[in-house]
C-alpha positions in Angstrom: 76.4 100.9 122.2 72.8 102.6 122.3 72.0 105.2 119.6 70.8 108.0 122.1 73.2 109.9 124.2 72.3 112.9 126.4 74.5 115.2 128.5 75.6 118.7 129.8 77.8 121.2 128.2 79.6 123.9 130.0 81.4 126.8 127.8 83.2 129.9 128.8 85.3 132.4 126.7 86.9 135.7 126.6 87.7 137.9 123.8 91.0 140.1 123.8 90.6 143.8 122.5 92.6 142.7 119.2 90.1 140.4 118.2 91.4 137.3 119.7 89.3 134.4 120.9 90.0 132.0 123.8 87.4 129.3 125.0 87.3 126.4 126.7 84.3 124.1 127.7 83.4 120.9 129.3 80.7 117.9 128.4 79.3 115.8 131.0 77.4 112.8 129.5 74.9 111.8 131.7 73.5 108.4 129.8 75.1 104.8 129.8 76.1 104.0 126.7 76.5 100.5 126.9 73.7 98.2 126.3 72.5 95.2 129.0 75.9 94.8 130.6 74.9 94.3 134.1 77.6 96.5 136.8 79.6 98.3 133.6 78.8 102.2 132.7 80.1 103.9 129.8 79.7 107.8 129.7 81.0 110.5 127.0 83.1 113.0 128.7 84.6 115.9 126.8 87.1 118.8 127.3 88.0 121.0 124.6 89.9 124.2 124.1 89.9 126.7 121.4 91.2 129.9 120.1 90.2 132.1 116.9 90.1 135.4 115.7 87.2 137.6 114.9 87.5 140.2 111.7 
């Protein structure tokens, strides 16, 4: 495995009038995380969902 990773992150959210927060995101890995293996790639992909409350 390589020690360095780079990617793009996208996040969208919404705040309701009563203070609740809802968000969703996606992380797109751009670098191959495997060392010296020809023809094989491994990239990070992350999907996230969050809820919260703002005081």
